[in-house]
Structure formats: C-alpha cells, structure tokens
N, C-alpha and C positions, 0 to 999 in steps of 0.2 A: 799848792801846786796840783793841777789836774793830772790824773794818771789814767792809763789804759793798759790792759794786759796785751802781751804779744798775740795771744789767741784771739782776743777781740779784734785787733787790727787785721789779723789773717782772715777772720770771718767776714769782716766788712769789705776787704779787698776781693774775696771770693764771690761776694754778692754783687760785685761790680761798682762798688762805691768809689768815687774819685777822691782819694786821700792825698794830702800833701805831706810827704814824709821827708824829713831832713836827717841825714846820717852824719853825726859829728865825729866819727872815728877818723883815724889817720888813713892816708892813701893806701898803704899796704894792707890794712885791715879790710878796707872796702873792696880792694881788688881780689882778696881771698874769698869774698862772697858777700852779697848784699841783697836787700829786698828790691825786686824789679821796680823801676820808676822813681827811685829816691833822688833827692837833690843832695849832693855831697858837699858839705861845708865843714871842714875840720874845726873842732872846738876853738883852737887857737886863732882861727881867722874869722870867727862868727861876728865879732864886733865890727870888723872891717867890711864884711859882706852882707850885713843885715839890710843894707840899702837895696838888695836884690829881692827882698821879701815885702809882702803887702800886709798892712795891718788889717785889711778886709778879709784875709784868708786865715783859716785855721790850720795849724801845723802840728804834726806829731814828730817828736824828737826821738832819735834812735842812736844807740851806741852798742858796745859789747855787752854790758851788764845792766845799764840803766843809771850809772853814777854820772858819767860825763853828760849824758843827755839830760839828767836832772839839773845839772849846773847850767846847761844851755837853756832849759825851760825857764829856770828862775831868772836868768839874765834877760831873755827875750820878753818875759812877762813884765819885768821892770821897765822895759822900753815900750810897753803898750801893745805887744803882740798877743794874739790868741794862740797859745801853745799848750800841748799836753805831752807828758813824758810817757814813753813806752816802758813799763816796768819789766825788768829782766833782760832787756835788750836782745841782741842777737843770740845770746846763750839760751833764751827761752823761745826763740823763733823756730817754728816747725813747718812754716810755709815754704813757698818757692824761693829759691835763691839764684841769683845770676852771678 
C-alpha cells in the first residue's frame, strides 16, 4: 500500500498542487473539521459510491488516524484504483481545516 504523511500532503496543497482527497470518516467527524476540498465518502458507503471515482485519477485517503483510510486504500487498490493512504490521519494534520 502506498502511503504519504500528513505533512507531505499539507506541503503539496500549500504549493498549489491539485490533490484528490477522500475523507472516509463519519459525518459528525467531518463536520467537526476537515481538510478543505475533500470528497466525503464514509468508509461504509465506499463500495456503493466508488462509481463516482475515476481509475484515471490518483486519490489520497484520509480518516482520523489512518486505520480506516488504510482499509479504504486496500479496497480501492483491489478494484484497480490509484490510491495512497495518509498516515496518521487528521490526528497528524497541522494544516488548514474547515
């Protein structure tokens, strides 16, 4: 599984890179604070909503600590998507939050 740190994601966003972030946390967690511009797909709905994603796009998966996003990364990889897990999740995030 490919992995990236929260700091690397933050630095790439601050440089203006267009990243495709998917937050797999539950609604209340995302409402409490999320990285600007994320696509919110709760982990339990991922298999039903993966038709919204493109296999031609690279995605970075985000959750609270990195565990649920790791599961999401493994699942989407098994379906042929280009995905990377953000290690440490929102607990490690020090960038802007909405």
